[in-house]
N, CA, C and O atoms as a printed pandas DataFrame, in Angstrom:
     atom_number atom_name residue_name chain_id  residue_number  x_coord  y_coord  z_coord
0              1         N          UNK        A               1    0.848   -1.191    0.004
1              2        CA          UNK        A               1   -0.041   -0.083    0.052
2              3         C          UNK        A               1    0.941    1.280   -0.083
3              4         O          UNK        A               1    1.979    1.384    0.572
4              5         N          UNK        A               2    0.528    2.180   -0.903
5              6        CA          UNK        A               2    1.245    3.355   -0.945
6              7         C          UNK        A               2    1.027    4.309    0.116
7              8         O          UNK        A               2   -0.100    4.316    0.612
8              9         N          UNK        A               3    1.772    5.004    0.496
9             10        CA          UNK        A               3    1.700    6.270    1.687
10            11         C          UNK        A               3    1.266    7.370    0.983
11            12         O          UNK        A               3    1.708    7.494   -0.159
12            13         N          UNK        A               4    0.386    8.319    1.469
13            14        CA          UNK        A               4   -0.138    9.478    0.922
14            15         C          UNK        A               4    0.972   10.406    1.603
15            16         O          UNK        A               4    1.362   10.442    2.770
16            17         N          UNK        A               5    1.416   11.284    0.269
17            18        CA          UNK        A               5    2.461   12.501    0.454
18            19         C          UNK        A               5    1.580   13.573    0.771
19            20         O          UNK        A               5    0.530   13.816    0.175
20            21         N          UNK        A               6    2.154   14.342    1.946
21            22        CA          UNK        A               6    1.329   15.720    2.294
22            23         C          UNK        A               6    2.550   16.647    2.359
23            24         O          UNK        A               6    3.481   16.492    3.149
24            25         N          UNK        A               7    2.442   17.711    1.369
25            26        CA          UNK        A               7    3.480   18.795    1.497
26            27         C          UNK        A               7    3.262   19.887    2.180
27            28         O          UNK        A               7    2.415   20.664    1.740
28            29         N          UNK        A               8    3.933   20.196    3.354
29            30        CA          UNK        A               8    3.640   21.248    4.072
30            31         C          UNK        A               8    3.864   22.621    3.296
31            32         O          UNK        A               8    4.712   22.660    2.404
32            33         N          UNK        A               9    3.136   23.713    3.614
33            34        CA          UNK        A               9    3.537   24.857    2.938
34            35         C          UNK        A               9    5.010   25.284    3.037
35            36         O          UNK        A               9    5.550   25.760    2.038
36            37         N          UNK        A              10    5.595   25.160    4.030
37            38        CA          UNK        A              10    6.919   25.680    4.113
38            39         C          UNK        A              10    7.862   24.807    3.055
39            40         O          UNK        A              10    8.773   25.318    2.404
40            41         N          UNK        A              11    7.514   23.501    2.998
41            42        CA          UNK        A              11    8.104   22.705    1.955
42            43         C          UNK        A              11    7.762   23.264    0.701
43            44         O          UNK        A              11    8.689   23.446   -0.088
44            45         N          UNK        A              12    6.625   23.569    0.364
45            46        CA          UNK        A              12    6.278   24.104   -1.110
46            47         C          UNK        A              12    6.993   25.333   -1.312
47            48         O          UNK        A              12    7.363   25.701   -2.427
48            49         N          UNK        A              13    7.203   26.006   -0.200
49            50        CA          UNK        A              13    8.138   27.260   -0.487
50            51         C          UNK        A              13    9.553   26.870   -0.903
51            52         O          UNK        A              13   10.095   27.430   -1.855
52            53         N          UNK        A              14   10.128   25.954   -0.225
53            54        CA          UNK        A              14   11.493   25.318   -0.473
54            55         C          UNK        A              14   11.574   24.965   -1.869
55            56         O          UNK        A              14   12.447   25.402   -2.619
56            57         N          UNK        A              15   10.571   24.098   -2.244
57            58        CA          UNK        A              15   10.446   23.804   -3.563
58            59         C          UNK        A              15   10.533   24.786   -4.679
59            60         O          UNK        A              15   11.248   24.650   -5.672
60            61         N          UNK        A              16    9.756   25.767   -4.431
61            62        CA          UNK        A              16    9.335   27.127   -5.402
62            63         C          UNK        A              16   10.897   27.698   -5.467
63            64         O          UNK        A              16   11.489   27.958   -6.514
64            65         N          UNK        A              17   11.386   27.823   -4.244
65            66        CA          UNK        A              17   12.876   28.399   -4.196
66            67         C          UNK        A              17   13.857   27.606   -5.056
67            68         O          UNK        A              17   14.683   28.253   -5.699
68            69         N          UNK        A              18   13.856   26.503   -5.125
69            70        CA          UNK        A              18   14.524   25.664   -5.844
70            71         C          UNK        A              18   14.308   25.598   -7.198
71            72         O          UNK        A              18   15.187   25.378   -8.032
72            73         N          UNK        A              19   12.953   25.818   -7.460
73            74        CA          UNK        A              19   12.693   25.953   -9.113
74            75         C          UNK        A              19   13.052   27.410   -9.605
75            76         O          UNK        A              19   13.505   27.588  -10.736
76            77         N          UNK        A              20   12.856   28.349   -8.801
77            78        CA          UNK        A              20   13.144   29.730   -9.138
78            79         C          UNK        A              20   14.814   29.807   -9.344
79            80         O          UNK        A              20   15.292   30.399  -10.311
80            81         N          UNK        A              21   15.495   29.266   -8.517
81            82        CA          UNK        A              21   16.954   29.180   -8.703
82            83         C          UNK        A              21   17.610   28.472  -10.015
83            84         O          UNK        A              21   18.592   28.932  -10.598
84            85         N          UNK        A              22   16.936   27.307  -10.384
85            86        CA          UNK        A              22   17.382   26.599  -11.294
86            87         C          UNK        A              22   16.778   27.373  -12.532
87            88         O          UNK        A              22   17.466   27.495  -13.545
88            89         N          UNK        A              23   15.532   27.887  -12.468
89            90        CA          UNK        A              23   15.104   28.457  -13.752
90            91         C          UNK        A              23   15.829   29.838  -14.131
91            92         O          UNK        A              23   15.749   30.385  -15.231
92            93         N          UNK        A              24   16.617   30.346  -12.920
93            94        CA          UNK        A              24   17.537   31.423  -13.424
94            95         C          UNK        A              24   18.460   31.110  -14.419
95            96         O          UNK        A              24   18.695   31.764  -15.435
96            97         N          UNK        A              25   19.094   29.806  -13.969
97            98        CA          UNK        A              25   20.066   29.297  -14.771
98            99         C          UNK        A              25   19.630   28.998  -16.187
99           100         O          UNK        A              25   20.031   29.600  -17.183
100          101         N          UNK        A              26   18.776   28.015  -16.164
101          102        CA          UNK        A              26   18.000   27.485  -17.558
102          103         C          UNK        A              26   16.467   27.048  -17.175
103          104         O          UNK        A              26   16.195   26.280  -16.253
104          105         N          UNK        A              27   15.617   27.603  -17.948
105          106        CA          UNK        A              27   14.011   27.244  -17.895
106          107         C          UNK        A              27   14.028   25.734  -17.773
107          108         O          UNK        A              27   13.390   25.267  -16.829
108          109         N          UNK        A              28   14.679   24.876  -18.607
109          110        CA          UNK        A              28   14.814   23.411  -18.678
110          111         C          UNK        A              28   15.225   22.979  -17.386
111          112         O          UNK        A              28   14.595   22.061  -16.860
112          113         N          UNK        A              29   16.169   23.491  -16.806
113          114        CA          UNK        A              29   16.789   23.051  -15.593
114          115         C          UNK        A              29   15.908   23.079  -14.333
115          116         O          UNK        A              29   16.112   22.250  -13.446
116          117         N          UNK        A              30   14.884   24.048  -14.213
117          118        CA          UNK        A              30   13.873   24.269  -13.379
118          119         C          UNK        A              30   12.897   23.192  -13.430
119          120         O          UNK        A              30   12.436   22.707  -12.397
120          121         N          UNK        A              31   12.536   22.766  -14.694
121          122        CA          UNK        A              31   11.578   21.733  -14.981
122          123         C          UNK        A              31   12.279   20.398  -14.464
123          124         O          UNK        A              31   11.663   19.644  -13.712
124          125         N          UNK        A              32   13.565   20.124  -14.877
125          126        CA          UNK        A              32   14.270   18.876  -14.380
126          127         C          UNK        A              32   14.353   18.854  -12.752
127          128         O          UNK        A              32   14.264   17.812  -12.104
128          129         N          UNK        A              33   14.519   20.036  -12.229
129          130        CA          UNK        A              33   14.538   19.940  -10.490
130          131         C          UNK        A              33   13.027   19.400   -9.989
131          132         O          UNK        A              33   12.857   18.476   -9.195
132          133         N          UNK        A              34   11.951   20.201  -10.646
133          134        CA          UNK        A              34   10.712   19.690  -10.035
134          135         C          UNK        A              34   10.363   18.315  -10.594
135          136         O          UNK        A              34    9.512   17.679   -9.971
136          137         N          UNK        A              35   10.906   17.764  -11.692
137          138        CA          UNK        A              35   10.628   16.463  -11.950
138          139         C          UNK        A              35   11.445   15.461  -10.779
139          140         O          UNK        A              35   10.891   14.539  -10.182
140          141         N          UNK        A              36   12.700   15.816  -10.625
141          142        CA          UNK        A              36   13.376   15.120   -9.649
142          143         C          UNK        A              36   12.703   15.153   -8.185
143          144         O          UNK        A              36   12.642   14.122   -7.515
144          145         N          UNK        A              37   12.281   16.181   -7.793
145          146        CA          UNK        A              37   11.485   16.220   -6.522
146          147         C          UNK        A              37   10.206   15.403   -6.629
147          148         O          UNK        A              37    9.893   14.599   -5.750
148          149         N          UNK        A              38    9.508   15.607   -7.663
149          150        CA          UNK        A              38    8.288   14.654   -7.882
150          151         C          UNK        A              38    8.801   13.145   -7.699
151          152         O          UNK        A              38    8.328   12.405   -6.836
152          153         N          UNK        A              39    9.728   12.787   -8.515
153          154        CA          UNK        A              39   10.198   11.392   -8.517
154          155         C          UNK        A              39   10.577   11.017   -6.956
155          156         O          UNK        A              39   10.014   10.040   -6.463
156          157         N          UNK        A              40   11.357   11.640   -6.305
157          158        CA          UNK        A              40   11.730   11.353   -5.070
158          159         C          UNK        A              40   10.505   11.225   -4.180
159          160         O          UNK        A              40   10.485   10.305   -3.362
160          161         N          UNK        A              41    9.424   12.116   -4.272
161          162        CA          UNK        A              41    8.295   11.953   -3.429
162          163         C          UNK        A              41    7.654   10.716   -3.783
163          164         O          UNK        A              41    7.241   10.004   -2.868
164          165         N          UNK        A              42    7.515   10.374   -4.926
165          166        CA          UNK        A              42    6.674    9.187   -5.281
166          167         C          UNK        A              42    7.540    8.033   -4.624
167          168         O          UNK        A              42    6.970    7.113   -4.038
168          169         N          UNK        A              43    8.765    8.082   -4.714
169          170        CA          UNK        A              43    9.545    6.934   -4.306
170          171         C          UNK        A              43    9.329    6.976   -2.675
171          172         O          UNK        A              43    9.317    5.870   -2.133
172          173         N          UNK        A              44    9.167    8.055   -1.886
173          174        CA          UNK        A              44    9.041    8.062   -0.672
174          175         C          UNK        A              44    7.607    7.488   -0.265
175          176         O          UNK        A              44    7.478    6.998    0.857
176          177         N          UNK        A              45    6.588    7.533   -1.099
177          178        CA          UNK        A              45    5.226    7.113   -1.202
178          179         C          UNK        A              45    5.183    5.493   -1.066
179          180         O          UNK        A              45    4.314    4.816   -0.517
180          181         N          UNK        A              46    6.318    5.083   -1.694
181          182        CA          UNK        A              46    6.482    3.506   -1.710
182          183         C          UNK        A              46    7.135    3.037   -0.733
183          184         O          UNK        A              46    6.753    1.997   -0.198
184          185         N          UNK        A              47    8.293    3.727   -0.283
185          186        CA          UNK        A              47    9.125    3.232    0.733
186          187         C          UNK        A              47    9.742    4.380    1.461
187          188         O          UNK        A              47   10.720    4.974    1.006
188          189         N          UNK        A              48    9.133    4.713    2.667
189          190        CA          UNK        A              48    9.540    5.915    3.512
190          191         C          UNK        A              48   10.428    5.655    4.655
191          192         O          UNK        A              48   10.714    6.509    5.493
192          193         N          UNK        A              49   10.852    4.445    4.656
193          194        CA          UNK        A              49   11.622    3.937    6.046
194          195         C          UNK        A              49   13.155    4.321    5.834
195          196         O          UNK        A              49   14.010    3.466    5.606
196          197         N          UNK        A              50   13.401    5.561    5.919
197          198        CA          UNK        A              50   14.751    6.028    6.009
198          199         C          UNK        A              50   15.226    6.228    7.698
199          200         O          UNK        A              50   14.387    6.246    8.598
200          201         N          UNK        A              51   16.420    6.343    7.892
201          202        CA          UNK        A              51   16.823    6.630    9.122
202          203         C          UNK        A              51   16.364    7.908    9.722
203          204         O          UNK        A              51   16.374    8.979    9.116
204          205         N          UNK        A              52   15.959    7.740   10.955
205          206        CA          UNK        A              52   15.591    8.934   11.679
206          207         C          UNK        A              52   16.603    9.634   12.109
207          208         O          UNK        A              52   17.413    9.165   12.909
208          209         N          UNK        A              53   16.693   11.079   11.536
209          210        CA          UNK        A              53   17.855   11.969   11.788
210          211         C          UNK        A              53   17.916   12.852   13.029
211          212         O          UNK        A              53   18.966   13.115   13.617
212          213         N          UNK        A              54   16.767   13.267   13.362
213          214        CA          UNK        A              54   16.715   14.231   14.487
214          215         C          UNK        A              54   15.133   14.090   15.021
215          216         O          UNK        A              54   14.238   13.549   14.370
216          217         N          UNK        A              55   15.012   14.567   16.071
217          218        CA          UNK        A              55   13.771   14.452   16.637
218          219         C          UNK        A              55   12.800   12.833   16.165
219          220         O          UNK        A              55   13.004   11.708   16.619
220          221         N          UNK        A              56   11.852   13.217   15.230
221          222        CA          UNK        A              56   11.241   12.152   14.727
222          223         C          UNK        A              56   11.293   12.391   13.157
223          224         O          UNK        A              56   10.372   12.005   12.437
224          225         N          UNK        A              57   12.384   13.029   12.672
225          226        CA          UNK        A              57   12.359   13.477   11.337
226          227         C          UNK        A              57   13.345   12.582   10.562
227          228         O          UNK        A              57   14.443   12.232   10.996
228          229         N          UNK        A              58   12.795   12.235    9.296
229          230        CA          UNK        A              58   13.802   11.236    8.377
230          231         C          UNK        A              58   14.248   12.418    7.368
231          232         O          UNK        A              58   13.770   13.542    7.218
232          233         N          UNK        A              59   15.278   11.804    6.760
233          234        CA          UNK        A              59   15.803   12.675    5.419
234          235         C          UNK        A              59   16.055   11.719    4.413
235          236         O          UNK        A              59   16.408   10.570    4.680
236          237         N          UNK        A              60   15.880   12.170    3.194
237          238        CA          UNK        A              60   16.295   11.563    1.882
238          239         C          UNK        A              60   16.562   12.367    0.835
239          240         O          UNK        A              60   15.772   13.198    0.386
240          241         N          UNK        A              61   17.814   12.119    0.368
241          242        CA          UNK        A              61   18.531   13.099   -0.500
242          243         C          UNK        A              61   17.799   12.600   -1.883
243          244         O          UNK        A              61   17.247   11.519   -2.090
244          245         N          UNK        A              62   17.967   13.732   -2.772
245          246        CA          UNK        A              62   17.449   13.311   -4.176
246          247         C          UNK        A              62   18.707   13.007   -4.905
247          248         O          UNK        A              62   19.805   13.322   -4.448
248          249         N          UNK        A              63   18.540   12.369   -6.088
249          250        CA          UNK        A              63   19.500   11.646   -6.881
250          251         C          UNK        A              63   20.345   12.600   -7.613
251          252         O          UNK        A              63   21.571   12.512   -7.675
252          253         N          UNK        A              64   19.633   13.512   -8.162
253          254        CA          UNK        A              64   20.456   14.228   -9.039
254          255         C          UNK        A              64   20.889   15.682   -8.459
255          256         O          UNK        A              64   22.066   16.040   -8.491
256          257         N          UNK        A              65   19.939   16.427   -7.970
257          258        CA          UNK        A              65   20.128   17.696   -7.277
258          259         C          UNK        A              65   20.651   17.376   -5.853
259          260         O          UNK        A              65   20.439   16.316   -5.263
260          261         N          UNK        A              66   21.454   18.560   -5.315
261          262        CA          UNK        A              66   21.928   18.301   -3.896
262          263         C          UNK        A              66   20.841   18.930   -3.023
263          264         O          UNK        A              66   21.049   20.056   -2.572
264          265         N          UNK        A              67   19.696   18.294   -2.749
265          266        CA          UNK        A              67   18.543   18.571   -1.935
266          267         C          UNK        A              67   18.395   17.407   -1.208
267          268         O          UNK        A              67   18.690   16.291   -1.637
268          269         N          UNK        A              68   17.805   17.720    0.220
269          270        CA          UNK        A              68   17.371   16.843    1.192
270          271         C          UNK        A              68   15.837   17.264    1.394
271          272         O          UNK        A              68   15.353   18.395    1.442
272          273         N          UNK        A              69   15.271   16.108    1.490
273          274        CA          UNK        A              69   13.788   16.159    2.008
274          275         C          UNK        A              69   13.504   15.728    3.414
275          276         O          UNK        A              69   13.760   14.579    3.774
276          277         N          UNK        A              70   13.031   16.537    4.143
277          278        CA          UNK        A              70   12.983   16.173    5.769
278          279         C          UNK        A              70   11.334   15.847    5.677
279          280         O          UNK        A              70   10.481   16.557    5.146
280          281         N          UNK        A              71   11.150   14.572    6.350
281          282        CA          UNK        A              71    9.931   14.318    6.473
282          283         C          UNK        A              71    9.674   13.264    7.766
283          284         O          UNK        A              71   10.609   12.693    8.327
284          285         N          UNK        A              72    8.440   13.117    8.102
285          286        CA          UNK        A              72    7.918   12.405    9.028
286          287         C          UNK        A              72    6.681   11.361    8.740
287          288         O          UNK        A              72    5.700   11.718    8.088
288          289         N          UNK        A              73    6.818   10.021    9.292
289          290        CA          UNK        A              73    5.940    9.079    8.920
290          291         C          UNK        A              73    4.905    8.992    9.928
291          292         O          UNK        A              73    5.220    8.901   11.114
292          293         N          UNK        A              74    3.726    9.014    9.566
293          294        CA          UNK        A              74    2.731    8.538   10.391
294          295         C          UNK        A              74    2.084    7.246    9.965
295          296         O          UNK        A              74    1.208    7.120    9.109
296          297         N          UNK        A              75    2.591    6.401   10.619
297          298        CA          UNK        A              75    2.315    4.846   10.328
298          299         C          UNK        A              75    0.845    4.600   10.357
299          300         O          UNK        A              75    0.363    4.015    9.387
300          301         N          UNK        A              76    0.108    4.947   11.282
301          302        CA          UNK        A              76   -1.259    4.356   11.345
302          303         C          UNK        A              76   -2.262    4.834   10.110
303          304         O          UNK        A              76   -3.223    4.216    9.652
304          305         N          UNK        A              77   -1.785    6.008    9.753
305          306        CA          UNK        A              77   -2.623    6.628    8.785
306          307         C          UNK        A              77   -1.913    6.426    7.451
307          308         O          UNK        A              77   -2.554    6.796    6.468
308          309         N          UNK        A              78   -0.883    5.983    7.272
309          310        CA          UNK        A              78   -0.077    5.903    5.999
310          311         C          UNK        A              78    0.138    7.072    5.312
311          312         O          UNK        A              78   -0.148    7.231    4.125
312          313         N          UNK        A              79    0.784    8.141    6.249
313          314        CA          UNK        A              79    0.726    9.455    5.597
314          315         C          UNK        A              79    2.272    9.639    5.650
315          316         O          UNK        A              79    2.887    9.010    6.511
316          317         N          UNK        A              80    2.967   10.483    4.762
317          318        CA          UNK        A              80    4.358   10.922    4.915
318          319         C          UNK        A              80    4.139   12.237    4.806
319          320         O          UNK        A              80    3.639   12.661    3.764
320          321         N          UNK        A              81    4.466   13.104    5.845
321          322        CA          UNK        A              81    4.330   14.723    5.898
322          323         C          UNK        A              81    5.820   15.201    5.537
323          324         O          UNK        A              81    6.783   14.770    6.170
324          325         N          UNK        A              82    5.948   16.098    4.503
325          326        CA          UNK        A              82    7.197   16.693    4.147
326          327         C          UNK        A              82    7.165   18.143    4.783
327          328         O          UNK        A              82    6.327   19.008    4.528
328          329         N          UNK        A              83    8.149   18.241    5.589
329          330        CA          UNK        A              83    8.248   19.573    6.190
330          331         C          UNK        A              83    9.375   20.459    5.643
331          332         O          UNK        A              83    9.494   21.589    6.118
332          333         N          UNK        A              84   10.104   20.090    4.806
333          334        CA          UNK        A              84   11.429   20.821    4.202
334          335         C          UNK        A              84   11.905   20.122    3.210
335          336         O          UNK        A              84   11.970   18.893    3.216
336          337         N          UNK        A              85   12.346   21.007    2.093
337          338        CA          UNK        A              85   13.141   20.425    0.981
338          339         C          UNK        A              85   14.173   21.541    0.863
339          340         O          UNK        A              85   13.928   22.603    0.290
340          341         N          UNK        A              86   15.380   21.236    1.453
341          342        CA          UNK        A              86   16.522   22.064    1.558
342          343         C          UNK        A              86   17.644   21.482    0.920
343          344         O          UNK        A              86   17.849   20.273    0.814
344          345         N          UNK        A              87   18.506   22.586    0.415
345          346        CA          UNK        A              87   19.745   22.466   -0.278
346          347         C          UNK        A              87   20.725   21.832    0.579
347          348         O          UNK        A              87   20.921   22.280    1.709
348          349         N          UNK        A              88   21.498   20.605    0.041
349          350        CA          UNK        A              88   22.328   20.194    1.134
350          351         C          UNK        A              88   23.708   21.159    1.124
351          352         O          UNK        A              88   24.714   20.874    1.775
352          353         N          UNK        A              89   23.600   22.162    0.405
353          354        CA          UNK        A              89   24.832   22.882    0.691
354          355         C          UNK        A              89   24.705   23.913    1.689
355          356         O          UNK        A              89   25.687   24.528    2.105
356          357         N          UNK        A              90   23.360   24.154    2.145
357          358        CA          UNK        A              90   23.042   25.283    3.077
358          359         C          UNK        A              90   23.409   24.675    4.403
359          360         O          UNK        A              90   23.621   23.464    4.472
360          361         N          UNK        A              91   23.503   25.513    5.542
361          362        CA          UNK        A              91   23.526   25.130    6.919
362          363         C          UNK        A              91   21.963   24.907    7.303
363          364         O          UNK        A              91   21.093   25.723    7.001
364          365         N          UNK        A              92   21.721   23.712    8.000
365          366        CA          UNK        A              92   20.329   23.632    8.367
366          367         C          UNK        A              92   20.099   24.396    9.341
367          368         O          UNK        A              92   20.925   24.718   10.195
368          369         N          UNK        A              93   18.842   24.774    9.275
369          370        CA          UNK        A              93   17.969   25.678   10.568
370          371         C          UNK        A              93   16.908   24.913   10.914
371          372         O          UNK        A              93   15.935   24.977   10.162
372          373         N          UNK        A              94   16.835   24.088   12.015
373          374        CA          UNK        A              94   15.958   23.324   12.264
374          375         C          UNK        A              94   14.645   24.056   12.699
375          376         O          UNK        A              94   13.617   23.380   12.675
376          377         N          UNK        A              95   14.577   25.175   13.038
377          378        CA          UNK        A              95   13.578   26.100   13.576
378          379         C          UNK        A              95   12.206   26.024   12.519
379          380         O          UNK        A              95   11.038   26.145   12.887
380          381         N          UNK        A              96   12.600   25.829   11.345
381          382        CA          UNK        A              96   11.217   25.679   10.225
382          383         C          UNK        A              96   10.512   24.843   10.596
383          384         O          UNK        A              96    9.306   24.975   10.389
384          385         N          UNK        A              97   10.995   23.717   11.257
385          386        CA          UNK        A              97   10.282   22.494   11.431
386          387         C          UNK        A              97    9.172   22.584   12.446
387          388         O          UNK        A              97    8.285   21.733   12.380
388          389         N          UNK        A              98    9.121   23.426   13.290
389          390        CA          UNK        A              98    8.204   23.519   14.442
390          391         C          UNK        A              98    7.266   24.619   13.954
391          392         O          UNK        A              98    6.631   25.165   14.855
392          393         N          UNK        A              99    7.059   25.037   12.771
393          394        CA          UNK        A              99    6.015   26.186   12.575
394          395         C          UNK        A              99    4.885   25.557   11.856
395          396         O          UNK        A              99    4.293   26.199   10.989
396          397         N          UNK        A             100    4.530   24.295   12.167
397          398        CA          UNK        A             100    3.263   23.655   11.492
398          399         C          UNK        A             100    1.941   24.102   11.914
399          400         O          UNK        A             100    1.654   24.273   13.099
400          401         N          UNK        A             101    1.205   24.275   11.026
401          402        CA          UNK        A             101   -0.302   24.722   11.163
402          403         C          UNK        A             101   -1.273   23.701   10.672
403          404         O          UNK        A             101   -1.623   23.815    9.497
404          405         N          UNK        A             102   -1.739   22.773   11.343
405          406        CA          UNK        A             102   -2.702   21.842   10.938
406          407         C          UNK        A             102   -3.817   22.167   10.017
407          408         O          UNK        A             102   -4.336   21.349    9.258
408          409         N          UNK        A             103   -4.168   23.465   10.137
409          410        CA          UNK        A             103   -5.194   24.094    9.104
410          411         C          UNK        A             103   -4.593   24.289    7.737
411          412         O          UNK        A             103   -5.356   24.509    6.796
412          413         N          UNK        A             104   -3.263   24.226    7.539
413          414        CA          UNK        A             104   -2.638   24.469    6.202
414          415         C          UNK        A             104   -2.220   23.071    5.642
415          416         O          UNK        A             104   -1.449   23.128    4.684
416          417         N          UNK        A             105   -2.529   22.032    5.997
417          418        CA          UNK        A             105   -2.037   20.908    5.321
418          419         C          UNK        A             105   -2.725   20.765    4.013
419          420         O          UNK        A             105   -3.890   21.108    3.808
420          421         N          UNK        A             106   -1.895   20.216    3.112
421          422        CA          UNK        A             106   -2.321   19.947    1.556
422          423         C          UNK        A             106   -2.256   18.519    1.430
423          424         O          UNK        A             106   -1.211   17.945    1.736
424          425         N          UNK        A             107   -3.268   17.869    1.010
425          426        CA          UNK        A             107   -3.283   16.652    0.583
426          427         C          UNK        A             107   -2.799   16.306   -1.003
427          428         O          UNK        A             107   -2.830   17.180   -1.870
428          429         N          UNK        A             108   -2.474   15.310   -1.198
429          430        CA          UNK        A             108   -2.199   14.903   -2.719
430          431         C          UNK        A             108   -0.786   15.068   -3.090
431          432         O          UNK        A             108    0.066   15.377   -2.257
432          433         N          UNK        A             109   -0.543   14.874   -4.283
433          434        CA          UNK        A             109    0.718   15.018   -4.851
434          435         C          UNK        A             109    1.040   16.585   -4.999
435          436         O          UNK        A             109    0.179   17.465   -4.999
436          437         N          UNK        A             110    2.259   16.761   -5.111
437          438        CA          UNK        A             110    2.760   18.165   -5.482
438          439         C          UNK        A             110    2.815   18.569   -6.731
439          440         O          UNK        A             110    3.392   17.858   -7.553
440          441         N          UNK        A             111    2.179   19.880   -7.142
441          442        CA          UNK        A             111    2.161   20.226   -8.510
442          443         C          UNK        A             111    2.491   21.757   -8.255
443          444         O          UNK        A             111    1.620   22.426   -7.700
444          445         N          UNK        A             112    3.578   22.307   -8.587
445          446        CA          UNK        A             112    3.927   23.678   -8.644
446          447         C          UNK        A             112    4.342   24.190   -9.955
447          448         O          UNK        A             112    5.385   23.799  -10.480
448          449         N          UNK        A             113    3.591   25.021  -10.482
449          450        CA          UNK        A             113    3.737   25.544  -11.866
450          451         C          UNK        A             113    4.388   26.667  -11.987
451          452         O          UNK        A             113    4.554   27.168  -13.099
């Protein structure tokens, strides 16, 4: 059974920042970045059991771009909540993780245009 992927608003902003950065280099590169993020999220829906890195947060690197997806598994409800999509080249700032607002959860797959 596949896990449902829920991308938090902060993570959507992270993804949009990545798209904007790569589009500034090449429009095609921005699309490739989004495709890579989407592929990685799909893979997480199939198998999210990566090592817990801090608190209850797991991390998964993308294959092509140097980005790390920060997420939590809700085992009983079969949900993977994505809290951040950060460049692996930046210093992590864990404070973003604690700004969740349950009213702003977004269901379904990611689609940023």
